[in-house]
N, C-alpha and C positions, 0 to 999 in steps of 0.2 A: 792773852791767854794766861799770863802770869797772875793777874788779878783773879781770874776765874778759878785757877788752881789753888790759890792761897787758902790755907786751912784744911785742904783735903789730905787724906792719908795717901801713902805711896800706892796702896792697893786701889784706892779710888782713882788715882791718876792713871794706873794701868788699865782701868776699866773705861776711861773716857772714849767716847765715840766721835769720829770726825763729823758725821752729819749732825749730831746733837750740838757740837761746838759751833758749826756753821750757823745753825739756827740761833743758839744762845747768844752768839756774838754778832748776829745779823750781817753776815758776810755774803749773802746770796748774789748781790750785784757786783761784787769785787773779786774777779777771778785771780788777780795777783795776790790779794790777801788770803784767799782760799789756799793757793799754792804754798804760801809762806806758813800758814797755819798747819797744813798737812806736814810740811817738812819739820816744823817745830814739834808737833805732836809725835811724829814718828821717832825723832831723835830723843825726845823726853821719855817716851815709853821704853826705848832701847836702853837708855841710861838707867832708868829706874829698875828695869828687869835685871840688868847686869849687877847693879848695886845690891839688889835683894838676893841675887843668885837664883832667880826663878826663870822658867820658860813659860811663855804665854803665846797662845795661838795668834798669829798675825804680827808678832813682835820679833824682829830680826836682831837678836842680840849680837850677831857677828858684825853688824854695821858699826857698833860702838865699842871703842876701846878706852876704858877709864885709865887716865894717867895719874890722877891724884884725887883725894877726897879730903876736904877740910870741914870739920864740924864745930859749930859754935853753939851757944845756948839757944839761939833762935833761928839757926840756919844750917843747911848742909850745902856746901859748894862742891860740885863735881866737875873736874876738868877732864875733857875727853876728846878723842879724835873720832870724827864721824865720816863714814864712807857714804857714797851716794846710795840711794835706795834702789832695790831691785825693780820696783814698780813706781811709776809716776802717778800722782794723784788724779782722780777723776773729778773734773770740775762739775759741780752741781748746778743745774739750771735754775734760774729764778723761779720758775713755775713750782718748784718743790717747796718754796716758802709758804705756799698756800695750803699745803697738805698737812693734815693733822697727825699723821702716823710717823713723823720724823723722829 
């Protein structure tokens, strides 16, 4: 996912969709990878929303507590504490990979 997000703005990262990422990363057959992706995306969105000081539907900013921010010329490193999500991810069936409306 980090390679997929490279070069995107923070607003673009907040707009990422789990189903679109599953498709883009071809993870339909790997339930464990989908779970990890869901957790990563949820934490990333929470951190970005808190960093920007914005609220976004579907992003639980209370899950994420930023402890430090370090910014360099080509990076921003955010250290944070992440609480468990309120909802667990829904695993997408392989049959969705054939659908064109993902």
